C-alpha positions in Angstrom: -31.6 159.4 126.5 -31.1 159.5 130.2 -32.7 157.0 132.6 -36.0 158.7 133.7 -35.2 158.2 137.0 -32.4 160.6 136.7 -34.6 163.3 134.8 -37.6 163.8 137.5 -36.0 166.1 140.5 -35.2 168.3 137.9 -37.9 168.7 135.3 -39.9 171.3 134.5 -42.9 171.1 136.7 -45.6 172.0 134.1 -44.0 169.3 132.0 -44.1 167.0 133.9 -47.7 167.5 135.4 -48.7 167.8 131.5 -47.0 163.9 131.4 -49.0 162.4 134.8 -52.3 163.7 133.4 -52.4 162.2 129.6 -54.9 159.6 129.0 -53.1 156.3 130.2 -53.0 154.7 126.4 -50.4 157.5 125.5 -48.6 157.2 128.8 -45.9 154.8 128.1 -44.9 156.9 124.7 -44.9 160.2 126.5 -42.7 158.7 129.4 -40.4 157.8 126.5 -40.4 161.1 124.4 -40.0 163.0 127.5 -37.8 161.2 129.6 -40.5 161.7 132.6 -42.2 158.7 134.4 -45.9 159.0 135.6 -45.4 157.0 138.8 -42.7 155.5 140.5 -42.0 151.8 140.7 -43.5 151.9 144.0 -46.6 153.4 143.3 -47.0 150.6 140.1 -46.2 147.9 142.1 -49.0 149.1 144.7 -51.3 149.3 141.6 -50.5 145.8 140.4 -50.8 144.3 144.0 -54.3 146.0 144.6 -55.6 144.9 141.5 -54.2 141.4 141.1 -55.1 141.0 145.2 -51.5 139.5 146.0 -52.5 140.3 149.3 -49.4 138.7 151.4 -47.8 141.5 149.8 -49.7 144.2 150.8 -48.6 144.7 154.2 -44.9 145.5 153.1 -45.5 148.0 150.7 -48.4 149.8 152.9 -45.6 150.5 155.4 -43.3 152.1 152.3 -46.7 154.3 151.4 -48.0 155.0 155.2 -51.5 153.9 154.3 -53.3 150.8 155.5 -56.0 148.7 154.6 -56.6 145.3 155.2 -60.5 144.9 154.8 -60.3 143.7 151.0 -58.1 141.1 151.3 -60.1 139.7 154.5 -63.4 139.5 152.2 -61.7 137.8 149.3 -60.3 135.4 151.7 -63.6 134.6 152.9 -65.4 134.2 149.4 -62.5 131.7 148.6 -63.2 129.9 151.8 -60.2 130.2 153.7 -61.4 130.7 157.2 -58.3 130.7 159.2 -56.0 132.7 156.8 -59.1 135.7 157.1 -59.2 134.9 160.7 -56.1 136.2 160.6 -56.5 139.0 158.6 -59.6 139.8 161.1 -57.6 139.6 164.0 -54.3 141.7 162.7 -55.9 144.4 160.2 -59.4 145.2 160.5 -61.8 145.5 163.5 -65.7 144.7 162.7 -68.6 143.3 164.2 -71.2 142.1 162.1 -73.8 139.2 162.6 -73.1 137.2 159.4 -70.6 137.1 156.6 -73.4 138.5 154.4 -74.3 141.6 156.6 -70.0 142.2 156.5 -70.0 142.7 152.8 -73.1 144.6 152.3 -71.5 147.1 155.3 -68.4 146.9 153.6 -70.1 147.7 149.8 -67.9 144.6 148.5 -68.9 143.1 145.3 -66.6 140.1 145.0 -63.4 139.3 143.0 -65.0 139.6 139.9 -66.8 143.1 140.8 -65.5 147.2 141.3 -64.0 146.4 144.7 -60.3 146.2 144.0 -60.9 149.5 142.0 -62.8 151.3 144.3 -60.1 150.2 147.1 -57.1 151.1 144.5 -59.0 154.9 144.4 -59.5 154.9 148.3 -56.2 154.5 149.0 -55.3 156.9 147.0 -56.5 159.5 148.4 -54.2 159.0 151.5 -50.9 158.8 148.9 -49.1 162.0 148.4 -50.3 163.6 145.0 -46.4 163.7 143.8 -46.6 159.8 144.3 -49.9 158.9 142.9 -52.0 160.6 140.6 -55.6 161.1 142.1 -58.3 159.1 139.7 -60.0 160.9 136.9 -57.9 164.4 138.0 -57.9 165.3 134.3 -61.5 165.4 133.7 -61.3 167.4 136.9 -59.2 169.9 135.5 -61.2 170.0 132.4 -65.0 170.2 134.5 -63.1 173.0 136.0 -62.0 174.9 133.2 -65.7 174.5 131.7 -67.3 175.8 134.7 -65.0 178.9 135.3 -65.2 179.7 131.3 -69.5 179.6 132.1 -69.1 181.5 135.1 -67.5 184.5 133.8 -69.9 184.0 130.2 -72.0 187.4 130.7 -75.2 186.1 129.1 -75.0 182.3 130.2 -78.7 181.0 131.0 -78.6 177.6 130.2 -76.6 174.5 130.8 -74.2 173.8 127.3 -74.2 169.8 126.9 -71.8 170.7 124.1 -68.9 173.1 125.7 -65.7 172.8 123.9 -62.8 174.0 125.2 -61.2 174.8 121.9 -62.3 178.3 122.1 -63.2 181.0 124.9 -67.0 180.2 125.5 -69.1 183.1 124.9 -73.4 183.6 124.7 -74.2 185.9 121.8 -76.4 188.2 123.3 -79.5 187.6 121.4 -79.8 183.7 122.7 -80.9 185.5 126.2 -84.5 184.9 126.7 -86.3 188.0 126.5 -89.4 187.6 124.3 -92.9 187.1 125.5 -93.8 183.6 124.2 -97.0 183.1 126.3 -99.8 185.0 128.2 -102.0 183.3 130.4 -105.4 184.9 131.0 -107.1 182.0 133.4 -106.9 184.4 136.3 -109.5 187.1 136.6 -107.9 189.7 138.7 -104.4 190.5 139.1 -101.9 187.6 139.6 -99.8 188.4 143.0 -97.5 185.8 143.0 -95.9 182.9 140.3 -93.3 180.0 141.6 -92.2 177.3 139.1 -92.0 173.7 140.7 -88.8 172.3 142.1 -88.8 169.7 138.4 -89.2 172.3 136.2 -92.3 170.8 134.5 -95.7 172.8 136.4 -96.2 176.4 137.5 -98.0 178.0 140.2 -100.2 181.3 140.0 -101.7 183.0 142.7 -104.4 185.8 142.3 -107.0 188.2 143.6 -109.5 186.6 142.2 -108.8 183.8 145.4 -107.8 181.2 143.1 -104.7 179.2 142.6 -103.6 178.0 139.2 -101.9 175.2 138.2 -100.1 175.0 134.7 -98.5 172.6 132.9 -95.2 174.1 131.7 -95.0 171.6 128.4 -98.1 173.2 126.5 -99.4 175.9 129.6 -103.0 174.4 130.1 -104.5 174.3 133.4 -103.7 171.6 135.0 -105.9 172.2 138.5 -108.0 175.6 139.7 -107.8 175.9 143.3 -110.8 177.6 144.9 -111.5 177.2 148.1 -110.1 180.5 149.8 -112.6 183.0 150.2 -109.9 185.7 149.8 -107.2 186.4 147.9 -104.2 184.4 147.9 -101.1 186.3 148.4 -98.5 183.5 148.2 -97.3 179.5 146.9 -95.2 176.7 148.4 -94.2 173.8 146.1 -93.6 170.8 148.7 -89.6 169.5 148.3 -90.8 166.8 145.8 -93.6 168.3 144.6 -96.7 166.3 145.1 -98.5 168.8 147.2 -98.5 172.9 147.3 -99.2 175.2 150.4 -101.0 178.4 149.4 -101.1 181.3 152.0 -104.3 183.7 151.9 -105.7 186.9 153.0 -108.4 185.0 154.7 -105.9 183.9 157.6 -105.4 180.4 156.7 -103.5 178.3 154.4 -104.3 175.0 152.3 -102.5 172.4 151.3 -103.3 171.1 148.2 -102.4 167.6 146.2 -101.1 168.7 143.0 -101.7 165.2 140.6 -105.4 165.5 141.9 -106.0 169.3 142.7 -107.7 168.0 145.9 -107.4 170.0 149.3 -106.0 168.1 151.7 -105.7 169.9 155.3 -106.7 173.7 156.0 -104.4 175.5 158.5 -106.1 178.4 160.7 -104.4 179.8 163.7 -103.3 182.9 162.3 -105.4 186.2 163.1 -103.9 188.7 160.3 -103.7 188.1 156.2 -100.9 185.5 156.1 -98.1 186.6 153.7 -95.4 183.9 152.9 -94.8 180.6 153.7 -92.0 178.0 153.2 -91.2 174.3 153.1 -88.1 172.9 155.0 -86.3 170.4 153.3 -87.9 167.7 155.3 -90.7 168.2 153.5 -93.2 167.4 156.8 -92.5 170.9 158.4 -92.8 174.4 156.8 -93.4 177.9 158.5 -95.7 180.7 157.4 -95.7 184.6 158.1 -98.7 187.0 158.7 -99.1 190.7 159.7 -100.3 189.7 163.1 -96.8 189.6 164.5 -96.7 185.8 164.6 -94.0 183.4 162.7 -95.2 179.5 163.0 -93.4 176.5 162.5 -96.0 173.7 161.8 -95.9 169.9 160.8 -97.8 168.6 158.0 -100.8 167.5 159.8 -101.5 170.6 161.4 -99.8 171.1 165.0 -97.6 173.9 165.9 -94.3 173.0 166.6 -93.4 176.4 167.7 -93.9 180.6 167.4 -91.6 183.4 166.9 -93.2 186.5 168.2 -93.0 190.6 167.9 -92.7 191.5 164.6 -95.0 191.5 161.2 -94.2 189.6 158.7 -94.0 190.5 154.8 -91.7 187.3 153.6 -90.0 184.1 154.7 -87.0 182.0 153.1 -85.5 179.0 154.6 -82.2 178.0 153.2 -81.4 174.2 151.8 -80.1 172.7 154.3 -83.1 173.8 156.3 -80.8 175.5 159.2 -81.7 179.3 158.5 -84.6 180.8 158.6 -85.2 184.4 157.2 -87.8 186.6 157.3 -88.3 190.3 156.6 -90.7 193.0 158.6 -90.9 196.7 157.4 -87.3 197.4 157.5 -85.6 195.0 159.3 -83.8 191.2 158.2 -84.2 188.4 161.5 -82.2 185.8 160.9 -83.0 182.8 163.1 -81.7 178.8 163.8 -84.4 176.8 163.0 -82.6 174.3 165.4 -82.1 176.0 168.7 -85.1 178.1 167.1 -82.9 181.3 168.5 -82.3 184.4 166.9 -79.0 184.7 165.3 -78.6 188.3 163.5 -80.4 191.2 162.0 -79.8 193.5 159.7 -80.9 197.0 159.2 -82.2 198.7 155.8 -82.9 201.9 155.2 -86.5 201.4 153.3 -89.1 198.8 153.8 -88.9 195.3 152.6 -91.1 193.6 150.9 -89.2 190.1 149.7 -86.4 188.5 150.7 -84.8 185.6 148.6 -82.4 183.2 149.5 -79.5 181.5 147.3 -79.3 178.4 146.9 -75.4 178.4 148.0 -76.7 180.0 151.4 -74.5 182.6 151.6 -76.2 185.2 149.8 -79.6 187.0 149.9 -81.2 189.4 148.1 -84.0 191.8 148.2 -83.5 196.0 148.2 -79.8 194.6 148.2 -77.7 191.9 147.6 -76.2 190.7 150.9 -73.3 188.3 152.0 -74.5 186.9 155.2 -71.3 185.2 156.4 -69.7 188.6 156.4 -72.6 190.4 157.0 -72.7 193.2 154.6 -74.4 194.4 151.2 -71.7 193.2 148.6 -74.3 194.6 145.7 -76.9 197.3 145.4 -79.4 197.7 142.1 -81.5 200.6 141.3 -84.2 201.6 138.5 -87.0 199.7 140.7 -89.6 202.2 142.2 -91.2 200.8 145.3 -93.9 202.2 147.6 -97.5 201.0 148.0 -97.2 197.5 146.9 -95.2 194.3 147.0 -92.1 194.0 144.7 -90.5 190.4 144.4 -87.3 189.8 143.5 -85.6 186.3 142.5 -82.4 184.3 141.3 -82.6 183.1 137.8 -80.3 181.7 135.3 -77.5 179.0 135.6 -76.1 178.7 138.8 -78.0 181.9 139.8 -76.0 184.3 137.7 -78.8 186.7 136.8 -81.3 189.3 139.4 -85.0 189.7 138.4 -86.1 192.7 140.4 -89.2 191.8 140.0 -90.9 188.7 138.9 -94.3 191.0 138.3 -92.5 194.4 138.1 -91.9 197.5 139.9 -94.0 200.3 140.2 -92.9 201.7 137.2 -94.3 199.0 134.6 -90.9 197.4 134.6 -88.9 194.2 135.2 
């Protein structure tokens, strides 16, 4: 067999990549059989020097790899009590200012010679070395994960994470496994149910009703946990706090109320709106929220009840806040308004041909669902939906399923009694 270094330059790229991605225990056999080497001798020396702590060899090999690092050798010299040598490394290789050795170790995330520090250093350095010389860490696992993600994204009826996905065959879910059968009917409310929302952890369900009550249900057995009954008129909306320990309810009695989801206790009442409160949404920080009303005001609140900002001039039917807390979306009659929550400015508007009663922002922050599906970055409609009928009532829509692959139009049905 010819020497491997004579074959590398002329090897089939796909064959070479396959060899480099195999498990390490089979590398030597694969190299011998294929005539290709996983890594050059330079990279092998570099890996050995780092993992064995031969720091005196690092400067020369680092220059050849065009990479720099000195913090690991400095910390190990300190641990060994070689303060003078460590001082030289500090002077020539790294520039850190700390009040103590322990503070330096903590800042560097260093767990000692016997820990994972050297391995983590090697992984960090590999990011600055060309992939043609040194294989990125866990590259094969990354490719396998990407293959599974791609197959799930192409599966029409995929609705849950599959812990036993295989690469031996293409992934296809059976249509019969798609949830389409009623399993529970909850009948505690005395009037129409206007809004439903699962908690962020999926363990509770909140329902809001025209009977002026909101109910928190245990999803495991669908038993009532708490009945929230201090509103004087119908409750049109509710919003779970990011940690699920609190929940907001919005009512036609012009108020919002904050409740403890563990005890059902009323914590606070927010009374500033002069008309029915139609919607509310938490900011990701959990210390602020927004609320919209038919009175042409949208308020930004602190959780203790202070009004931090007010947008005016439009009747709000629904609100949505992006997951990063940077964007507020409000729908009003036939217009969708987008605001920057940092400087409070209105950055964009979208016009629709019909009235808009709900707006739902996808987790990716780029897609918005109302009557149509919009791409916010491109400012255009990417999907039209037909079949729903809307006129007198509020019809809501939402994303669902794994990675929000499905769209429900709507949670409570349309005016032609269909979901």
